N, C-alpha and C positions, 0 to 999 in steps of 0.2 A: 446790432440794431438797438437804438435807444428808444424805449417804449415808455410812455407815461400813461397811467390809468387814473381817471378822475373818479374819486370815491366820495360819496356824501353820506354823512350820518343823518338819519331821519327817525322820527318817532315810529315805533313798531306799528304797522298797520293792523296787527291783530289785537292791539290793546286800545284803550280809550285815548283819544287825542283831543286836546283843548287849545283854544286861543287864549293868549294872555290879555291883560287889560289894555295893551296898546294894539290889539288886533293882529299880533304876530303869533306864530306857532309857539306854544309853551313847551320848549324843549327841556327846561330844567326839571320839570316834574314828570316828563314822559319816559317811557322805556325806549331807549334809543338803540338803533342797530344800523348796520351797513345797509344802504339802499339795495334792495334785492337785485335789481337789474345790474348794479355795479359789480356784483360777484361774478356775473357772466363776462363782464368786461375784463376783470382780473384774470379769469381762466383763459380767455382768448389771448391776453398779453403773455401769459406764461407759456402757452402753446407755441406762440411765435418765437419766444426766446429759446425754447427747447429745440425748435426746428432750425433756427437761423443764428442763435447766439445773441449776445448783447446783455442788456440790463433793463430791469423793470422798476420804475419809480411810481409810487403812489402819491397823488396830489389831492389834498383836502383843504377846503376852506370851511372853518367852523370854530366854535368856542373851544376852550381848553378841554372840555369833556369829550371832544371828538377824538382825543388821543386813544381812547379805548377802541374805537372802530378802526383807527389806523393800525394798531397792533394786531387786531383781528385780521385785517387785510394782509399785513406782512406775514402772518402765520401761514397764509396760503402759499407763499413762495416768493413774492416780490423782494427786491434787494434793499430798497430804502424808501424813505417817504419825505415829503415836504408838507408842512402844516402851516397854512396861512391863517393866522388868528389875531384878532384885534377887537377890542370892545366896540369900536366905532362901526364894525361890520354888521352889528345886530340890526335886523330889519331890511337888509339890502334886497333890492328887487333883482330880477333876472339880468337886466341891463348892467347894473352895477357889479353883480357877481361875475358876469362875463368879462368885465374890465379888469377885475382883480385877478381872475384865473388866467387871463391872457397875459397879464404882466408877469405872473409867476411862471407861466409856460415859456415866456421869453428868456428866462434864465436857465432853462433846462435843455435846450437844443434837441428837442424830440424829433425822431423820424416818424413815429406813429403815436397819435394821441387817441386813446380808446375810452369811451364812456358808455354807460347804460343809456338806452334810448329815452328813458324818462325816470323821474324820481317819484316815489310814492307820496311825497308831501306836496309837491308842486304840480306835477303831471303836465307841464307845459311843452315838453319835448323841443325846446328851442336852444338849449345851451350849446350843443355841438355846432349848430349853424352859426350862432353868434360868435363862438370862438374861432371858427374857420374864417368868418368875415373879418374879425379883428386881426387875426394873424396873417391874412392874405394867402391862405392855403385851401386846398380842396376839402370838401366834406362828403364822405360816403356814409350816409345815415340809414338807420333801420336795417342793418345787415343781419341776415340769417346764416350767412356763410362768408368767410373771408379767406382769400388766398394771397400769399406773399411770394413774389418772384423777383429777387433783386430789389430794385427800388420801385417796383410796380405792385399796386394793390388792386385786387379784383374782388368785388363784393356782390353777393346776391341780395338785392334790396327787397325786403318783404313788403308786399302790397296786398290789398284786399282781393285782388284778382289773381295773384300768384307772386311772381318776383321779376325784378329787372336786374340786368347785369350792368354794373357801372365800374369804371376803372379810374385810377388816378396814380400819379407818381408821388412818392414821399417828398417832403413831409405832408401829412394829411390827418384829418380828424375822422375817426370812425365811431359810429354809435351802433350798439348791438341790442338785439332782442333776446329773450330767454330761449329762443329756438336754436341758437347758434352752438351751444355746447351744454355740458353738465359740469357745473363747478365742483372742484375737488374739496374734500373736507380737510381742514388743517390736521396734521398729525401731531402727536405729542412733541416730537422732535421739532416740528415747525413752530409750535406754540412757544417752546423754550427759546428757539433761535430768534424769534421775533422780538424778544425782550432786549436783544443786544444789537439789533439792526439800527442804523443811524436814522434819526428823524430831525430834519432841519426845520426850524421855526422862523417864519417870516412875518413881519408886521407891515402895515400900510406904508410906514416910513421907508422900510427896506425896498418897497416896490415903487416908491415915488408917487404915491397916491394920497391925496389929502382926505381928511375925514368927511368933509362936506360933499364929497363925490359919491359916498356910499351910505349905507345905513338908511334909516327912515328919512334923514335930512336930504339925501340925494336920490331917493326913490322916485321912479317915474310912474309908479302905480301904488295904490294902497287900498286896504280893505276898509270901506266906510261903515259897513254893518254886516252882521251875519246872524244866522239862526240855526239852531241845532236841527238835525234831521228829525222829523216827526216820528213818534212811536208807531210801530207797525200796527195797523188796525185789522180787525177780522175781515175775512173775505165775504163776498156776496154768495149766498147759497141759493141755488135754483131748485125749486121743488117741482118735479115733473108731474103735472096733472093733465098730461096730454098736449101741453103747449110748451114743453121744456125747450124744444128746438127754437121756437120763436123767441122765448125769453133770452136764450143764449145769444142769438143773433142781435137782439135789441141791445143787450149789454155790450157786446163787442162793437156795435155801431156807435153807441154812446161814448165808449172809451176811445173811439177812432182807430180801432184795430182793423176794421173793415170799412 
């Protein structure tokens, strides 16, 4: 089975994150890591390979510095990687990103495409759906469990009320939550082996996409203005002088909690 895992390099959510002067994420000065949810996607791909055989390919779109995250992903066990990188991609919106990734996926002949349900920098949760639409294949999104039987995929789709069982035939796109498994840690052997695994680099020209279709020039949305999160202020202290309960109810009512 040919499995492709989408991996995105994102600024570490545990460190300070800033926007650059053009209102795009300042990735150059950030501490960048693999998107956390994508590690669960990698693990699920490896489990499918171990159970059914085949090959796992990591697919990344990003600047040259994303190579570091590609090697980290490969150290977990995938066989190879494809890195789509081009200066013109800077500032691409989700629509343009899906176009580029779909073009790259068109060269890989995947049976199953697995992605994290969301990225910690964008958090829009639309990429798996967009890719499925562009590729004309099924999308099993928000999976907390995935079962593979021949060319049939069955997923337990996580919802606020519980889960739904959905099925589809391959090829299909699957997105996963962090409830689906526990990602393995790269071993020393895996880290060393990752240095020798093949990484194919593709440009926009290789994919037949022009520069004006992507980046800030081709974006369908843009950030017009932004403000930093306000500093946390001190809480409201209620001194009970016999009317503490009334004060508490008044506060909750004013804040629209009740």
